[in-house]
N, C-alpha and C positions, 0 to 999 in steps of 0.2 A: 749939526745931523749926524745921526747915529752911524759908528762904521762898524759892519759886521767884524765879526772875530775871525784873526789869523787871516786879515788881507795885508797884501804888501802894503809895507809905509813908504811915507817919502824918505829918502838918502843922500848925501852928496856922492856924487861920481867922481870927484877930484879926488886928491891924497888928500889924506887927513892930517896931515904932519903941517899940508900949506894952508890950513885956514882950522889952526885949532878952536879959535875962539866963536869963530860961525857956527863950526862941526857942535862943539861943545853945548850951543845952547838952540840947535837948530833939529839937529838930528835925533828924530823919533824912536825911543826904545823901548824895551821888556823890561825892564829892570824898576822902574819905580822910581823914578830922577825926583830931585828936590829943586824947591824955585832956584832958580838961577843957574841950574844945572842941566842935565837934558834932560826935557818934557817927556812925560808919557800920557800916551790914549789908552786906557786900559783894552785887553786885547791885540793890541798892534802890534805886528815883530818887523824888526827890521829886515833888508836884503837878507842881511847876512846869517838871520836863523830860518828865514820859511820858505822853503820852495815854492817859486813862482807856480807853478802848474797848479797845486793845489790850492795858494791863494784865490786864482783863477776862480778855480772851481767853486769857492765859498762864497762868492758873492759880489765881485767887482764887474760880473758882464749878468746882466738883466735876465728876467728866466724868459725865455722865449726867444730866444736871439741865436739866429742859426749861426755855424761859424763853418767856413773851409778850414778842414783837418785833414794833416799825410798821414795819420796810425790807420791800422784794419779793425780796430773797436773803438768804441767810444770811452775816453775817460771818466772817473767818477764825477758825478754832479752833471751827466751829460746822456742825451739819448744817440744813436744813431739817425739821421733822415731817409729811414728808408720805408715809411709807411707802416713800419708794424702797429697793431692791436697793443696798446697797451694799458693797465689799468688807472682809472678815474682817481680811485684813493689811493693807493702808491704815489702817483704823479698828480695830485690835486691841484698845485701851485700851477704846473705847467697847464694842466687841462683850464684853471679859471684864466689863465693869459690867453689860449687857442680854440677855445671850444672844441667843437665839430668844425673849424673850417677846413680839416683837413680831412676830414673824414669822420664819421659816427663810431666808428666802432662796430661793437655788438648791438646797438642802442640801448644801452642801458648799464653797462658795468667798465666798459673800454672805448677809448676813442682812439683813433690814429695819429701817428706825427707824422710830419708833412715827407713825403717820398718826391725827394729829386734828384734820383739817379740817372744819371744824362740828362739835365735838366740846365739849360743857365734861367737863373733868378730875373723876375723883373718888377719893377715898382710897379703898386696898385697905383689906375691911371687915374683915378679920383674924380673923372668929368674933365680932365686935361684935354683930351682928344688927341694925342700922340700914339694911343693904342685906338685905333677906329673901329677894330674887331670887338671891344672888351664888353658888351653886353651878348657875345657870342661866346664867351668863355664858359667851360665845363667845370663840373666838380671834378677833384682829383681823387678821391672814393667814396662812396654811396654814403647819401647825408651831410655832404661837404659844400662848401660855398658856389656859387656859382658867378656868372658876370663880372661884376666891376667890386672885386672883394677880395681880400687875403685868401689865399689856397686854391682858386681857380686855377685853369690851366688849360693853355690853347696847343694846338699842334703846328708843327714848324709849317710853313707856308710860301711862296712866293710871288712876290707883288705884281697885278694883273700889270700887263702891256700886251703890246703888239709890235709885230716886225711887218720893215715895209720893201718890197723887194726894189732888188737895184735894175732892175729890167721889168719891160711889158711885157705880161702875159694875155695870150687873148683866146678867149673859148674856141673861134674858128675863124677864118678868113673867108670871103664871098671871091667868085671866081673870078679872074683878070676879064676886063675886054678891051677892046680898041682895035684898032689897024695902025701900020701894016700888020703887025704884030701881036702875039697876046699869049700870056702866062695861063696855063688852065689852075685852077688850083681845087679840092677835092677838103669836104669835111673830115674834122680829126674826127676818125672812131674811138677815141680816148673816152670815158663814158666823164671823168672829169679833167676835161683838158685846160682847166684854168687852176687848176689846184698845184701848190708850187711845195714842192719839200723842202725844207732848209736840213741840211745837215749837221752833222757833228762840229759842235764848238772849233775852228784852229787859232794857232797860233798868230799874233799880230805880227811876231817877229821880233817885241821888245820886251813881253810879260813872258816869255816861258810860255811852256806847253798847259791848255788850260787842264784845271781840276776836275772831272765832272764827277760827283758823288748820290748817296741815294737822300743826299740833303743838302739845305743852302747852310752854311755854317763857317764864323769865323774861326782861326788859328786856335788852339785851346788844349788844355793838360785836364788830367783826371784830379780830382781829390774826394774824399768823404764830406758830406757837409753831417754836422754835428747840431744838436737844439740845447740848448740851456734849461736843466729842469730845476 
């Protein structure tokens, strides 16, 4: 298997003095070792001589892989997942992998990177049935994939359900009859007397005050997503 140049090599994490014999025969170096000593794979450097980040940018991550990133701008070999339209020529390898899945750009010279701003990622359902609304997924940008395919998106939603009132609500009661006494009743004048208004959620006394916002979501932390080019 070909190993791209400048990749991080395999080295020992233990002290060299403890395992001299093993180290001398197993460590990968960049010095062109001789038989019986340190063996060399051309272009492969040791941990001591190669920074980890550039090495990752040079081949250990497959093109098209999105990664969470805590920096403000993409490092060399990556693009931000911000939906930007980028050159099909400059990023030909990336375009060969993702094509127009996330948008066709101008339709001829550019294509869109994924736009993952403020979004959680979800695996393609591929007919599994875990996403019952897969067929209704829409394109992230013009010309992008829809339905059960990479690149499609769907808005936030709340699973359909209903609430059952804990007491009976009647539309109206009939006049009471009987003797020796009776209670006269009158029809309600409310136009929708059978409607029950559910109030805001209240604490159950165990789990604290309910948090209500404009979306349903789990606890989360922000990162930038970048994609390997």
